[in-house]
C-alpha positions as CSV (number, residue, x, y, z in Angstrom):
1,M,118.7,121.1,99.5
2,P,119.0,117.3,99.0
3,P,119.3,114.9,102.0
4,P,122.7,113.7,103.2
5,T,124.0,110.5,101.6
6,G,122.9,107.4,103.4
7,T,119.5,108.9,104.4
8,T,116.8,106.2,104.5
9,S,113.1,106.2,104.0
10,T,110.2,103.8,103.4
11,A,107.6,104.2,100.7
12,K,104.4,102.2,101.3
13,V,102.6,101.3,98.1
14,K,99.3,99.5,97.5
15,L,98.9,97.9,94.1
16,G,95.6,96.7,92.6
17,F,95.5,93.6,90.4
18,G,91.8,93.6,89.5
19,P,88.8,94.8,91.5
20,R,89.5,92.8,94.6
21,I,93.1,91.8,94.6
22,W,95.5,94.2,96.4
23,Q,99.1,93.8,97.3
24,E,100.8,96.1,99.9
25,L,104.6,96.6,99.4
26,D,107.2,98.5,101.4
27,F,110.1,99.9,99.4
28,D,113.1,100.6,101.6
29,L,114.9,103.5,100.0
30,V,118.4,105.0,100.5
31,Y,119.8,108.3,99.2
32,E,123.1,107.8,97.4
33,D,125.0,109.8,94.8
34,G,122.2,112.4,94.4
35,H,119.4,109.8,93.8
36,W,117.0,107.7,95.8
37,R,117.6,104.0,95.3
38,V,115.5,101.0,96.2
39,H,117.5,99.0,98.9
40,D,114.8,96.3,99.6
41,I,111.2,95.4,98.8
42,K,109.0,93.8,101.5
43,T,105.5,92.3,101.5
44,G,103.5,90.3,103.9
45,D,104.6,87.1,102.1
46,L,108.2,88.1,101.4
47,P,110.0,89.8,104.4
48,S,113.0,90.8,102.2
49,A,113.3,90.5,98.4
50,R,117.0,91.5,98.8
51,E,117.8,88.6,101.2
52,S,115.8,86.2,99.0
53,L,117.7,87.2,95.9
54,Q,121.1,87.0,97.6
55,H,120.3,83.5,98.9
56,Y,119.2,82.4,95.3
57,I,122.4,83.9,93.7
58,K,124.5,82.1,96.3
59,E,122.8,78.8,95.6
60,M,123.1,79.2,91.9
61,S,126.7,80.2,92.1
62,G,127.8,77.1,93.9
63,P,129.6,74.2,92.4
64,A,127.9,72.5,89.5
65,K,126.1,69.2,90.6
66,K,127.1,66.1,88.7
67,P,124.2,64.1,87.2
């Protein structure tokens, strides 16, 4: 039986980029419409990819600057 909609979980992942370079990531997941979806990605350097992207989109969507 699948979990109820809105159920959350965190997947902790450790990626290797060469023999000595490792990056730990936390994927915040939410169960919606019968599927697990990534809600946010966090690392030691980036506390919230979601917030960072929302901030960037807001900045880029602002009024055009005149030269």
